[in-house]
mmCIF file as gemmi writes it, N, C-alpha and C atoms, coordinates in Angstrom:
data_model
loop_
_atom_site.group_PDB
_atom_site.id
_atom_site.type_symbol
_atom_site.label_atom_id
_atom_site.label_alt_id
_atom_site.label_comp_id
_atom_site.label_asym_id
_atom_site.label_entity_id
_atom_site.label_seq_id
_atom_site.pdbx_PDB_ins_code
_atom_site.Cartn_x
_atom_site.Cartn_y
_atom_site.Cartn_z
_atom_site.occupancy
_atom_site.B_iso_or_equiv
_atom_site.pdbx_formal_charge
_atom_site.auth_seq_id
_atom_site.auth_asym_id
_atom_site.pdbx_PDB_model_num
ATOM 1 N N . UNK Axp A 1 ? 98.919 102.661 69.027 1 0 ? 1 A 1
ATOM 2 C CA . UNK Axp A 1 ? 97.924 103.629 68.686 1 0 ? 1 A 1
ATOM 3 C C . UNK Axp A 1 ? 98.359 105.038 69.093 1 0 ? 1 A 1
ATOM 4 N N . UNK Axp A 2 ? 99.057 105.108 70.248 1 0 ? 2 A 1
ATOM 5 C CA . UNK Axp A 2 ? 99.53 106.406 70.685 1 0 ? 2 A 1
ATOM 6 C C . UNK Axp A 2 ? 100.573 106.962 69.706 1 0 ? 2 A 1
ATOM 7 N N . UNK Axp A 3 ? 101.383 106.068 69.209 1 0 ? 3 A 1
ATOM 8 C CA . UNK Axp A 3 ? 102.391 106.522 68.253 1 0 ? 3 A 1
ATOM 9 C C . UNK Axp A 3 ? 101.731 107.052 66.991 1 0 ? 3 A 1
ATOM 10 N N . UNK Axp A 4 ? 100.722 106.398 66.541 1 0 ? 4 A 1
ATOM 11 C CA . UNK Axp A 4 ? 100.013 106.828 65.332 1 0 ? 4 A 1
ATOM 12 C C . UNK Axp A 4 ? 99.35 108.182 65.565 1 0 ? 4 A 1
ATOM 13 N N . UNK Axp A 5 ? 98.814 108.404 66.74 1 0 ? 5 A 1
ATOM 14 C CA . UNK Axp A 5 ? 98.197 109.677 67.073 1 0 ? 5 A 1
ATOM 15 C C . UNK Axp A 5 ? 99.251 110.793 67.135 1 0 ? 5 A 1
ATOM 16 N N . UNK Axp A 6 ? 100.411 110.506 67.696 1 0 ? 6 A 1
ATOM 17 C CA . UNK Axp A 6 ? 101.488 111.496 67.775 1 0 ? 6 A 1
ATOM 18 C C . UNK Axp A 6 ? 101.997 111.833 66.378 1 0 ? 6 A 1
ATOM 19 N N . UNK Axp A 7 ? 102.168 110.83 65.549 1 0 ? 7 A 1
ATOM 20 C CA . UNK Axp A 7 ? 102.639 111.053 64.186 1 0 ? 7 A 1
ATOM 21 C C . UNK Axp A 7 ? 101.601 111.861 63.403 1 0 ? 7 A 1
ATOM 22 N N . UNK Axp A 8 ? 100.337 111.576 63.592 1 0 ? 8 A 1
ATOM 23 C CA . UNK Axp A 8 ? 99.289 112.313 62.885 1 0 ? 8 A 1
ATOM 24 C C . UNK Axp A 8 ? 99.254 113.766 63.344 1 0 ? 8 A 1
ATOM 25 N N . UNK Axp A 9 ? 99.427 113.998 64.633 1 0 ? 9 A 1
ATOM 26 C CA . UNK Axp A 9 ? 99.445 115.37 65.146 1 0 ? 9 A 1
ATOM 27 C C . UNK Axp A 9 ? 100.655 116.129 64.616 1 0 ? 9 A 1
ATOM 28 N N . UNK Axp A 10 ? 101.791 115.476 64.608 1 0 ? 10 A 1
ATOM 29 C CA . UNK Axp A 10 ? 102.979 116.129 64.078 1 0 ? 10 A 1
ATOM 30 C C . UNK Axp A 10 ? 102.838 116.412 62.584 1 0 ? 10 A 1
ATOM 31 N N . UNK Axp A 11 ? 102.211 115.499 61.87 1 0 ? 11 A 1
ATOM 32 C CA . UNK Axp A 11 ? 102.012 115.704 60.439 1 0 ? 11 A 1
ATOM 33 C C . UNK Axp A 11 ? 101.055 116.866 60.181 1 0 ? 11 A 1
ATOM 34 N N . UNK Axp A 12 ? 100.086 117.053 61.059 1 0 ? 12 A 1
ATOM 35 C CA . UNK Axp A 12 ? 99.13 118.144 60.886 1 0 ? 12 A 1
ATOM 36 C C . UNK Axp A 12 ? 99.735 119.487 61.301 1 0 ? 12 A 1
ATOM 37 N N . UNK Axp A 13 ? 100.586 119.482 62.313 1 0 ? 13 A 1
ATOM 38 C CA . UNK Axp A 13 ? 101.143 120.723 62.839 1 0 ? 13 A 1
ATOM 39 C C . UNK Axp A 13 ? 102.382 121.175 62.056 1 0 ? 13 A 1
ATOM 40 N N . UNK Axp A 14 ? 103.148 120.272 61.481 1 0 ? 14 A 1
ATOM 41 C CA . UNK Axp A 14 ? 104.4 120.641 60.82 1 0 ? 14 A 1
ATOM 42 C C . UNK Axp A 14 ? 104.218 121.594 59.64 1 0 ? 14 A 1
ATOM 43 N N . UNK Axp A 15 ? 103.194 121.479 58.783 1 0 ? 15 A 1
ATOM 44 C CA . UNK Axp A 15 ? 103.056 122.499 57.73 1 0 ? 15 A 1
ATOM 45 C C . UNK Axp A 15 ? 102.785 123.891 58.293 1 0 ? 15 A 1
ATOM 46 N N . UNK Axp A 16 ? 102.065 123.97 59.391 1 0 ? 16 A 1
ATOM 47 C CA . UNK Axp A 16 ? 101.797 125.277 59.982 1 0 ? 16 A 1
ATOM 48 C C . UNK Axp A 16 ? 103.071 125.876 60.565 1 0 ? 16 A 1
ATOM 49 N N . UNK Axp A 17 ? 103.887 125.037 61.17 1 0 ? 17 A 1
ATOM 50 C CA . UNK Axp A 17 ? 105.142 125.531 61.731 1 0 ? 17 A 1
ATOM 51 C C . UNK Axp A 17 ? 106.116 125.946 60.621 1 0 ? 17 A 1
ATOM 52 N N . UNK Axp A 18 ? 106.091 125.233 59.532 1 0 ? 18 A 1
ATOM 53 C CA . UNK Axp A 18 ? 106.975 125.564 58.422 1 0 ? 18 A 1
ATOM 54 C C . UNK Axp A 18 ? 106.55 126.869 57.759 1 0 ? 18 A 1
ATOM 55 N N . UNK Axp A 19 ? 105.289 127.217 57.778 1 0 ? 19 A 1
ATOM 56 C CA . UNK Axp A 19 ? 104.799 128.43 57.147 1 0 ? 19 A 1
ATOM 57 C C . UNK Axp A 19 ? 105.044 129.663 58.009 1 0 ? 19 A 1
ATOM 58 N N . UNK Axp A 20 ? 105.297 129.507 59.269 1 0 ? 20 A 1
ATOM 59 C CA . UNK Axp A 20 ? 105.484 130.655 60.149 1 0 ? 20 A 1
ATOM 60 C C . UNK Axp A 20 ? 106.677 131.536 59.751 1 0 ? 20 A 1
ATOM 61 N N . UNK Axp A 21 ? 107.872 131.006 59.498 1 0 ? 21 A 1
ATOM 62 C CA . UNK Axp A 21 ? 108.975 131.899 59.138 1 0 ? 21 A 1
ATOM 63 C C . UNK Axp A 21 ? 108.724 132.64 57.818 1 0 ? 21 A 1
ATOM 64 N N . UNK Axp A 22 ? 108.062 131.993 56.876 1 0 ? 22 A 1
ATOM 65 C CA . UNK Axp A 22 ? 107.794 132.649 55.6 1 0 ? 22 A 1
ATOM 66 C C . UNK Axp A 22 ? 106.791 133.78 55.769 1 0 ? 22 A 1
ATOM 67 N N . UNK Axp A 23 ? 105.877 133.613 56.696 1 0 ? 23 A 1
ATOM 68 C CA . UNK Axp A 23 ? 104.875 134.649 56.901 1 0 ? 23 A 1
ATOM 69 C C . UNK Axp A 23 ? 105.451 135.861 57.619 1 0 ? 23 A 1
ATOM 70 N N . UNK Axp A 24 ? 106.518 135.688 58.362 1 0 ? 24 A 1
ATOM 71 C CA . UNK Axp A 24 ? 107.076 136.811 59.1 1 0 ? 24 A 1
ATOM 72 C C . UNK Axp A 24 ? 108.128 137.579 58.308 1 0 ? 24 A 1
ATOM 73 N N . UNK Axp A 25 ? 108.583 137.062 57.164 1 0 ? 25 A 1
ATOM 74 C CA . UNK Axp A 25 ? 109.582 137.774 56.364 1 0 ? 25 A 1
ATOM 75 C C . UNK Axp A 25 ? 108.948 138.993 55.701 1 0 ? 25 A 1
ATOM 76 N N . UNK Axp A 26 ? 109.677 140.091 55.643 1 0 ? 26 A 1
ATOM 77 C CA . UNK Axp A 26 ? 109.117 141.272 54.97 1 0 ? 26 A 1
ATOM 78 C C . UNK Axp A 26 ? 109.07 141.044 53.453 1 0 ? 26 A 1
ATOM 79 N N . UNK Axp A 27 ? 108.185 141.761 52.815 1 0 ? 27 A 1
ATOM 80 C CA . UNK Axp A 27 ? 108.081 141.635 51.362 1 0 ? 27 A 1
ATOM 81 C C . UNK Axp A 27 ? 109.319 142.258 50.721 1 0 ? 27 A 1
ATOM 82 N N . UNK Axp A 28 ? 109.772 141.69 49.64 1 0 ? 28 A 1
ATOM 83 C CA . UNK Axp A 28 ? 110.965 142.25 48.991 1 0 ? 28 A 1
ATOM 84 C C . UNK Axp A 28 ? 110.685 143.652 48.444 1 0 ? 28 A 1
ATOM 85 N N . UNK Axp A 29 ? 111.698 144.524 48.564 1 0 ? 29 A 1
ATOM 86 C CA . UNK Axp A 29 ? 111.55 145.895 48.076 1 0 ? 29 A 1
ATOM 87 C C . UNK Axp A 29 ? 112.025 145.954 46.627 1 0 ? 29 A 1
ATOM 88 N N . UNK Axp A 30 ? 111.244 146.587 45.802 1 0 ? 30 A 1
ATOM 89 C CA . UNK Axp A 30 ? 111.627 146.781 44.407 1 0 ? 30 A 1
ATOM 90 C C . UNK Axp A 30 ? 112.356 148.099 44.275 1 0 ? 30 A 1
ATOM 91 N N . UNK Axp A 31 ? 113.517 148.059 43.651 1 0 ? 31 A 1
ATOM 92 C CA . UNK Axp A 31 ? 114.309 149.263 43.458 1 0 ? 31 A 1
ATOM 93 C C . UNK Axp A 31 ? 114.617 149.412 41.973 1 0 ? 31 A 1
ATOM 94 N N . UNK Axp A 32 ? 114.504 150.621 41.489 1 0 ? 32 A 1
ATOM 95 C CA . UNK Axp A 32 ? 114.856 150.915 40.107 1 0 ? 32 A 1
ATOM 96 C C . UNK Axp A 32 ? 116.298 151.377 40.083 1 0 ? 32 A 1
ATOM 97 N N . UNK Axp A 33 ? 117.098 150.744 39.236 1 0 ? 33 A 1
ATOM 98 C CA . UNK Axp A 33 ? 118.494 151.126 39.099 1 0 ? 33 A 1
ATOM 99 C C . UNK Axp A 33 ? 118.701 151.686 37.699 1 0 ? 33 A 1
ATOM 100 N N . UNK Axp A 34 ? 119.426 152.784 37.633 1 0 ? 34 A 1
ATOM 101 C CA . UNK Axp A 34 ? 119.762 153.388 36.345 1 0 ? 34 A 1
ATOM 102 C C . UNK Axp A 34 ? 121.175 152.953 35.993 1 0 ? 34 A 1
ATOM 103 N N . UNK Axp A 35 ? 121.314 152.306 34.863 1 0 ? 35 A 1
ATOM 104 C CA . UNK Axp A 35 ? 122.607 151.839 34.391 1 0 ? 35 A 1
ATOM 105 C C . UNK Axp A 35 ? 122.984 152.681 33.182 1 0 ? 35 A 1
ATOM 106 N N . UNK Axp A 36 ? 124.084 153.387 33.295 1 0 ? 36 A 1
ATOM 107 C CA . UNK Axp A 36 ? 124.52 154.237 32.188 1 0 ? 36 A 1
ATOM 108 C C . UNK Axp A 36 ? 125.535 153.476 31.354 1 0 ? 36 A 1
ATOM 109 N N . UNK Axp A 37 ? 125.208 153.302 30.087 1 0 ? 37 A 1
ATOM 110 C CA . UNK Axp A 37 ? 126.053 152.557 29.167 1 0 ? 37 A 1
ATOM 111 C C . UNK Axp A 37 ? 126.488 153.506 28.059 1 0 ? 37 A 1
ATOM 112 N N . UNK Axp A 38 ? 127.787 153.561 27.764 1 0 ? 38 A 1
ATOM 113 C CA . UNK Axp A 38 ? 128.221 154.437 26.674 1 0 ? 38 A 1
ATOM 114 C C . UNK Axp A 38 ? 127.692 153.936 25.334 1 0 ? 38 A 1
ATOM 115 N N . UNK Axp A 39 ? 127.213 154.855 24.544 1 0 ? 39 A 1
ATOM 116 C CA . UNK Axp A 39 ? 126.67 154.533 23.234 1 0 ? 39 A 1
ATOM 117 C C . UNK Axp A 39 ? 127.559 155.188 22.183 1 0 ? 39 A 1
ATOM 118 N N . UNK Axp A 40 ? 128.033 154.41 21.221 1 0 ? 40 A 1
ATOM 119 C CA . UNK Axp A 40 ? 128.892 155.032 20.203 1 0 ? 40 A 1
ATOM 120 C C . UNK Axp A 40 ? 128.105 156.016 19.338 1 0 ? 40 A 1
ATOM 121 N N . UNK Axp A 41 ? 128.713 157.157 19.116 1 0 ? 41 A 1
ATOM 122 C CA . UNK Axp A 41 ? 128.092 158.214 18.315 1 0 ? 41 A 1
ATOM 123 C C . UNK Axp A 41 ? 129.073 158.604 17.222 1 0 ? 41 A 1
ATOM 124 N N . UNK Axp A 42 ? 128.559 158.773 16.023 1 0 ? 42 A 1
ATOM 125 C CA . UNK Axp A 42 ? 129.43 159.162 14.921 1 0 ? 42 A 1
ATOM 126 C C . UNK Axp A 42 ? 130.015 160.55 15.185 1 0 ? 42 A 1
ATOM 127 N N . UNK Axp A 43 ? 131.306 160.694 14.951 1 0 ? 43 A 1
ATOM 128 C CA . UNK Axp A 43 ? 131.983 161.964 15.183 1 0 ? 43 A 1
ATOM 129 C C . UNK Axp A 43 ? 132.036 162.724 13.862 1 0 ? 43 A 1
ATOM 130 N N . UNK Axp A 44 ? 131.418 163.873 13.843 1 0 ? 44 A 1
ATOM 131 C CA . UNK Axp A 44 ? 131.404 164.719 12.643 1 0 ? 44 A 1
ATOM 132 C C . UNK Axp A 44 ? 131.784 166.145 13.036 1 0 ? 44 A 1
ATOM 133 N N . UNK Axp A 45 ? 133.078 166.411 13.151 1 0 ? 45 A 1
ATOM 134 C CA . UNK Axp A 45 ? 133.482 167.769 13.539 1 0 ? 45 A 1
ATOM 135 C C . UNK Axp A 45 ? 133.216 168.75 12.411 1 0 ? 45 A 1
ATOM 136 N N . UNK Axp A 46 ? 132.881 169.972 12.774 1 0 ? 46 A 1
ATOM 137 C CA . UNK Axp A 46 ? 132.634 171.018 11.796 1 0 ? 46 A 1
ATOM 138 C C . UNK Axp A 46 ? 133.963 171.714 11.502 1 0 ? 46 A 1
ATOM 139 N N . UNK Axp A 47 ? 134.564 171.357 10.385 1 0 ? 47 A 1
ATOM 140 C CA . UNK Axp A 47 ? 135.864 171.912 10.026 1 0 ? 47 A 1
ATOM 141 C C . UNK Axp A 47 ? 135.746 173.16 9.162 1 0 ? 47 A 1
ATOM 142 N N . UNK Axp A 48 ? 134.586 173.403 8.638 1 0 ? 48 A 1
ATOM 143 C CA . UNK Axp A 48 ? 134.411 174.557 7.768 1 0 ? 48 A 1
ATOM 144 C C . UNK Axp A 48 ? 134.963 174.271 6.374 1 0 ? 48 A 1
ATOM 145 N N . UNK Axp A 49 ? 134.821 175.214 5.491 1 0 ? 49 A 1
ATOM 146 C CA . UNK Axp A 49 ? 135.319 174.989 4.118 1 0 ? 49 A 1
ATOM 147 C C . UNK Axp A 49 ? 136.841 175.035 4.066 1 0 ? 49 A 1
ATOM 148 N N . UNK Axp A 50 ? 137.399 174.419 3.046 1 0 ? 50 A 1
ATOM 149 C CA . UNK Axp A 50 ? 138.851 174.483 2.851 1 0 ? 50 A 1
ATOM 150 C C . UNK Axp A 50 ? 139.252 175.921 2.531 1 0 ? 50 A 1
ATOM 151 N N . UNK Axp A 51 ? 140.349 176.382 3.106 1 0 ? 51 A 1
ATOM 152 C CA . UNK Axp A 51 ? 140.769 177.759 2.823 1 0 ? 51 A 1
ATOM 153 C C . UNK Axp A 51 ? 141.309 177.873 1.395 1 0 ? 51 A 1
ATOM 154 N N . UNK Axp A 52 ? 141.262 179.077 0.874 1 0 ? 52 A 1
ATOM 155 C CA . UNK Axp A 52 ? 141.885 179.32 -0.428 1 0 ? 52 A 1
ATOM 156 C C . UNK Axp A 52 ? 143.325 179.747 -0.154 1 0 ? 52 A 1
ATOM 157 N N . UNK Axp A 53 ? 144.247 178.988 -0.665 1 0 ? 53 A 1
ATOM 158 C CA . UNK Axp A 53 ? 145.655 179.216 -0.387 1 0 ? 53 A 1
ATOM 159 C C . UNK Axp A 53 ? 146.221 180.255 -1.355 1 0 ? 53 A 1
ATOM 160 N N . UNK Axp A 54 ? 147.089 181.14 -0.866 1 0 ? 54 A 1
ATOM 161 C CA . UNK Axp A 54 ? 147.627 182.198 -1.729 1 0 ? 54 A 1
ATOM 162 C C . UNK Axp A 54 ? 148.641 181.683 -2.753 1 0 ? 54 A 1
ATOM 163 N N . UNK Axp A 55 ? 149.136 180.472 -2.588 1 0 ? 55 A 1
ATOM 164 C CA . UNK Axp A 55 ? 150.143 179.966 -3.525 1 0 ? 55 A 1
ATOM 165 C C . UNK Axp A 55 ? 149.533 179.021 -4.569 1 0 ? 55 A 1
ATOM 166 N N . UNK Axp A 56 ? 148.314 179.343 -4.984 1 0 ? 56 A 1
ATOM 167 C CA . UNK Axp A 56 ? 147.671 178.539 -6.024 1 0 ? 56 A 1
ATOM 168 C C . UNK Axp A 56 ? 148.43 178.718 -7.343 1 0 ? 56 A 1
ATOM 169 N N . UNK Axp A 57 ? 148.23 177.797 -8.249 1 0 ? 57 A 1
ATOM 170 C CA . UNK Axp A 57 ? 148.946 177.851 -9.536 1 0 ? 57 A 1
ATOM 171 C C . UNK Axp A 57 ? 148.68 179.149 -10.288 1 0 ? 57 A 1
ATOM 172 N N . UNK Axp A 58 ? 147.44 179.621 -10.245 1 0 ? 58 A 1
ATOM 173 C CA . UNK Axp A 58 ? 147.106 180.856 -10.963 1 0 ? 58 A 1
ATOM 174 C C . UNK Axp A 58 ? 147.85 182.056 -10.379 1 0 ? 58 A 1
ATOM 175 N N . UNK Axp A 59 ? 147.917 182.115 -9.047 1 0 ? 59 A 1
ATOM 176 C CA . UNK Axp A 59 ? 148.595 183.236 -8.39 1 0 ? 59 A 1
ATOM 177 C C . UNK Axp A 59 ? 150.093 183.191 -8.664 1 0 ? 59 A 1
ATOM 178 N N . UNK Axp A 60 ? 150.676 181.998 -8.646 1 0 ? 60 A 1
ATOM 179 C CA . UNK Axp A 60 ? 152.114 181.894 -8.91 1 0 ? 60 A 1
ATOM 180 C C . UNK Axp A 60 ? 152.445 182.205 -10.37 1 0 ? 60 A 1
ATOM 181 N N . UNK Axp A 61 ? 151.515 181.937 -11.281 1 0 ? 61 A 1
ATOM 182 C CA . UNK Axp A 61 ? 151.757 182.237 -12.698 1 0 ? 61 A 1
ATOM 183 C C . UNK Axp A 61 ? 151.766 183.74 -12.944 1 0 ? 61 A 1
ATOM 184 N N . UNK Axp A 62 ? 151.026 184.499 -12.116 1 0 ? 62 A 1
ATOM 185 C CA . UNK Axp A 62 ? 150.961 185.953 -12.295 1 0 ? 62 A 1
ATOM 186 C C . UNK Axp A 62 ? 152.105 186.708 -11.621 1 0 ? 62 A 1
ATOM 187 N N . UNK Axp A 63 ? 152.932 186.028 -10.859 1 0 ? 63 A 1
ATOM 188 C CA . UNK Axp A 63 ? 154.011 186.682 -10.12 1 0 ? 63 A 1
ATOM 189 C C . UNK Axp A 63 ? 155.102 187.123 -11.095 1 0 ? 63 A 1
ATOM 190 N N . UNK Axp A 64 ? 155.614 188.344 -10.889 1 0 ? 64 A 1
ATOM 191 C CA . UNK Axp A 64 ? 156.621 188.896 -11.797 1 0 ? 64 A 1
ATOM 192 C C . UNK Axp A 64 ? 158.056 188.641 -11.328 1 0 ? 64 A 1
ATOM 193 N N . UNK Axp A 65 ? 158.288 188.54 -10.008 1 0 ? 65 A 1
ATOM 194 C CA . UNK Axp A 65 ? 159.652 188.285 -9.54 1 0 ? 65 A 1
ATOM 195 C C . UNK Axp A 65 ? 159.666 187.142 -8.529 1 0 ? 65 A 1
ATOM 196 N N . UNK Axp A 66 ? 160.836 186.623 -8.268 1 0 ? 66 A 1
ATOM 197 C CA . UNK Axp A 66 ? 160.995 185.45 -7.411 1 0 ? 66 A 1
ATOM 198 C C . UNK Axp A 66 ? 160.68 185.768 -5.947 1 0 ? 66 A 1
ATOM 199 N N . UNK Axp A 67 ? 160.871 186.985 -5.514 1 0 ? 67 A 1
ATOM 200 C CA . UNK Axp A 67 ? 160.617 187.353 -4.119 1 0 ? 67 A 1
ATOM 201 C C . UNK Axp A 67 ? 159.117 187.332 -3.804 1 0 ? 67 A 1
ATOM 202 N N . UNK Axp A 68 ? 158.325 187.839 -4.703 1 0 ? 68 A 1
ATOM 203 C CA . UNK Axp A 68 ? 156.867 187.803 -4.505 1 0 ? 68 A 1
ATOM 204 C C . UNK Axp A 68 ? 156.365 186.357 -4.531 1 0 ? 68 A 1
ATOM 205 N N . UNK Axp A 69 ? 156.949 185.541 -5.401 1 0 ? 69 A 1
ATOM 206 C CA . UNK Axp A 69 ? 156.582 184.119 -5.454 1 0 ? 69 A 1
ATOM 207 C C . UNK Axp A 69 ? 156.942 183.402 -4.171 1 0 ? 69 A 1
ATOM 208 N N . UNK Axp A 70 ? 158.103 183.733 -3.624 1 0 ? 70 A 1
ATOM 209 C CA . UNK Axp A 70 ? 158.531 183.12 -2.364 1 0 ? 70 A 1
ATOM 210 C C . UNK Axp A 70 ? 157.604 183.53 -1.22 1 0 ? 70 A 1
ATOM 211 N N . UNK Axp A 71 ? 157.185 184.773 -1.199 1 0 ? 71 A 1
ATOM 212 C CA . UNK Axp A 71 ? 156.248 185.223 -0.163 1 0 ? 71 A 1
ATOM 213 C C . UNK Axp A 71 ? 154.933 184.465 -0.266 1 0 ? 71 A 1
ATOM 214 N N . UNK Axp A 72 ? 154.449 184.235 -1.476 1 0 ? 72 A 1
ATOM 215 C CA . UNK Axp A 72 ? 153.205 183.462 -1.651 1 0 ? 72 A 1
ATOM 216 C C . UNK Axp A 72 ? 153.387 182.025 -1.181 1 0 ? 72 A 1
ATOM 217 N N . UNK Axp A 73 ? 154.518 181.42 -1.513 1 0 ? 73 A 1
ATOM 218 C CA . UNK Axp A 73 ? 154.779 180.037 -1.089 1 0 ? 73 A 1
ATOM 219 C C . UNK Axp A 73 ? 154.871 179.929 0.434 1 0 ? 73 A 1
ATOM 220 N N . UNK Axp A 74 ? 155.524 180.887 1.074 1 0 ? 74 A 1
ATOM 221 C CA . UNK Axp A 74 ? 155.645 180.86 2.543 1 0 ? 74 A 1
ATOM 222 C C . UNK Axp A 74 ? 154.275 181.052 3.194 1 0 ? 74 A 1
ATOM 223 N N . UNK Axp A 75 ? 153.487 181.975 2.658 1 0 ? 75 A 1
ATOM 224 C CA . UNK Axp A 75 ? 152.147 182.204 3.22 1 0 ? 75 A 1
ATOM 225 C C . UNK Axp A 75 ? 151.277 180.954 3.049 1 0 ? 75 A 1
ATOM 226 N N . UNK Axp A 76 ? 151.368 180.312 1.898 1 0 ? 76 A 1
ATOM 227 C CA . UNK Axp A 76 ? 150.601 179.08 1.667 1 0 ? 76 A 1
ATOM 228 C C . UNK Axp A 76 ? 151.032 177.963 2.596 1 0 ? 76 A 1
ATOM 229 N N . UNK Axp A 77 ? 152.328 177.865 2.831 1 0 ? 77 A 1
ATOM 230 C CA . UNK Axp A 77 ? 152.85 176.83 3.728 1 0 ? 77 A 1
ATOM 231 C C . UNK Axp A 77 ? 152.349 177.046 5.158 1 0 ? 77 A 1
ATOM 232 N N . UNK Axp A 78 ? 152.349 178.285 5.61 1 0 ? 78 A 1
ATOM 233 C CA . UNK Axp A 78 ? 151.859 178.582 6.965 1 0 ? 78 A 1
ATOM 234 C C . UNK Axp A 78 ? 150.374 178.233 7.101 1 0 ? 78 A 1
ATOM 235 N N . UNK Axp A 79 ? 149.603 178.538 6.077 1 0 ? 79 A 1
ATOM 236 C CA . UNK Axp A 79 ? 148.174 178.202 6.127 1 0 ? 79 A 1
ATOM 237 C C . UNK Axp A 79 ? 147.969 176.687 6.136 1 0 ? 79 A 1
ATOM 238 N N . UNK Axp A 80 ? 148.773 175.956 5.371 1 0 ? 80 A 1
ATOM 239 C CA . UNK Axp A 80 ? 148.639 174.492 5.34 1 0 ? 80 A 1
ATOM 240 C C . UNK Axp A 80 ? 149.018 173.875 6.693 1 0 ? 80 A 1
ATOM 241 N N . UNK Axp A 81 ? 150.032 174.421 7.329 1 0 ? 81 A 1
ATOM 242 C CA . UNK Axp A 81 ? 150.423 173.923 8.655 1 0 ? 81 A 1
ATOM 243 C C . UNK Axp A 81 ? 149.315 174.183 9.666 1 0 ? 81 A 1
ATOM 244 N N . UNK Axp A 82 ? 148.716 175.361 9.612 1 0 ? 82 A 1
ATOM 245 C CA . UNK Axp A 82 ? 147.611 175.68 10.536 1 0 ? 82 A 1
ATOM 246 C C . UNK Axp A 82 ? 146.416 174.759 10.281 1 0 ? 82 A 1
ATOM 247 N N . UNK Axp A 83 ? 146.103 174.519 9.003 1 0 ? 83 A 1
ATOM 248 C CA . UNK Axp A 83 ? 144.97 173.647 8.668 1 0 ? 83 A 1
ATOM 249 C C . UNK Axp A 83 ? 145.248 172.214 9.123 1 0 ? 83 A 1
ATOM 250 N N . UNK Axp A 84 ? 146.477 171.76 8.963 1 0 ? 84 A 1
ATOM 251 C CA . UNK Axp A 84 ? 146.834 170.413 9.408 1 0 ? 84 A 1
ATOM 252 C C . UNK Axp A 84 ? 146.677 170.288 10.923 1 0 ? 84 A 1
ATOM 253 N N . UNK Axp A 85 ? 147.01 171.343 11.663 1 0 ? 85 A 1
ATOM 254 C CA . UNK Axp A 85 ? 146.813 171.338 13.117 1 0 ? 85 A 1
ATOM 255 C C . UNK Axp A 85 ? 145.343 171.228 13.485 1 0 ? 85 A 1
ATOM 256 N N . UNK Axp A 86 ? 144.486 171.933 12.749 1 0 ? 86 A 1
ATOM 257 C CA . UNK Axp A 86 ? 143.039 171.84 12.997 1 0 ? 86 A 1
ATOM 258 C C . UNK Axp A 86 ? 142.533 170.428 12.724 1 0 ? 86 A 1
ATOM 259 N N . UNK Axp A 87 ? 142.992 169.826 11.63 1 0 ? 87 A 1
ATOM 260 C CA . UNK Axp A 87 ? 142.547 168.475 11.275 1 0 ? 87 A 1
ATOM 261 C C . UNK Axp A 87 ? 143.024 167.447 12.302 1 0 ? 87 A 1
ATOM 262 N N . UNK Axp A 88 ? 144.26 167.585 12.767 1 0 ? 88 A 1
ATOM 263 C CA . UNK Axp A 88 ? 144.772 166.672 13.793 1 0 ? 88 A 1
ATOM 264 C C . UNK Axp A 88 ? 143.984 166.797 15.097 1 0 ? 88 A 1
ATOM 265 N N . UNK Axp A 89 ? 143.664 168.016 15.478 1 0 ? 89 A 1
ATOM 266 C CA . UNK Axp A 89 ? 142.879 168.238 16.707 1 0 ? 89 A 1
ATOM 267 C C . UNK Axp A 89 ? 141.498 167.618 16.571 1 0 ? 89 A 1
ATOM 268 N N . UNK Axp A 90 ? 140.889 167.74 15.401 1 0 ? 90 A 1
ATOM 269 C CA . UNK Axp A 90 ? 139.575 167.146 15.187 1 0 ? 90 A 1
ATOM 270 C C . UNK Axp A 90 ? 139.646 165.624 15.244 1 0 ? 90 A 1
ATOM 271 N N . UNK Axp A 91 ? 140.69 165.033 14.661 1 0 ? 91 A 1
ATOM 272 C CA . UNK Axp A 91 ? 140.842 163.583 14.712 1 0 ? 91 A 1
ATOM 273 C C . UNK Axp A 91 ? 141.085 163.092 16.145 1 0 ? 91 A 1
ATOM 274 N N . UNK Axp A 92 ? 141.888 163.813 16.907 1 0 ? 92 A 1
ATOM 275 C CA . UNK Axp A 92 ? 142.124 163.419 18.285 1 0 ? 92 A 1
ATOM 276 C C . UNK Axp A 92 ? 140.857 163.543 19.118 1 0 ? 92 A 1
ATOM 277 N N . UNK Axp A 93 ? 140.055 164.563 18.828 1 0 ? 93 A 1
ATOM 278 C CA . UNK Axp A 93 ? 138.779 164.712 19.538 1 0 ? 93 A 1
ATOM 279 C C . UNK Axp A 93 ? 137.826 163.581 19.224 1 0 ? 93 A 1
ATOM 280 N N . UNK Axp A 94 ? 137.821 163.123 17.993 1 0 ? 94 A 1
ATOM 281 C CA . UNK Axp A 94 ? 136.945 162 17.621 1 0 ? 94 A 1
ATOM 282 C C . UNK Axp A 94 ? 137.441 160.7 18.228 1 0 ? 94 A 1
ATOM 283 N N . UNK Axp A 95 ? 138.752 160.555 18.341 1 0 ? 95 A 1
ATOM 284 C CA . UNK Axp A 95 ? 139.317 159.317 18.889 1 0 ? 95 A 1
ATOM 285 C C . UNK Axp A 95 ? 139.254 159.293 20.415 1 0 ? 95 A 1
ATOM 286 N N . UNK Axp A 96 ? 138.97 160.432 21.029 1 0 ? 96 A 1
ATOM 287 C CA . UNK Axp A 96 ? 138.897 160.494 22.488 1 0 ? 96 A 1
ATOM 288 C C . UNK Axp A 96 ? 140.252 160.726 23.14 1 0 ? 96 A 1
ATOM 289 N N . UNK Axp A 97 ? 141.281 160.951 22.349 1 0 ? 97 A 1
ATOM 290 C CA . UNK Axp A 97 ? 142.604 161.223 22.919 1 0 ? 97 A 1
ATOM 291 C C . UNK Axp A 97 ? 142.651 162.659 23.413 1 0 ? 97 A 1
ATOM 292 N N . UNK Axp A 98 ? 143.293 162.835 24.512 1 0 ? 98 A 1
ATOM 293 C CA . UNK Axp A 98 ? 143.394 164.18 25.091 1 0 ? 98 A 1
ATOM 294 C C . UNK Axp A 98 ? 144.714 164.793 24.762 1 0 ? 98 A 1
């Protein structure tokens, strides 16, 4: 009978003892975290209108001597090289290359 009384007392006291550590734990703290995720954005560089090149067919047809024609061709070539540099820079900027 004593054993039964001891077992009953232990059975009654054990849930209270088990609840003690849970009651003494602090409540969990909620923290807001900001996660920055890269988002793809369409790259649309402003290149402006295409330049009018001095060595157009109409301008070359009006040239009277070969020297003036050569000057127009050289000027047109320089403008095309400059425009190609602008286009390459815009493409590298869109691709993220430095």
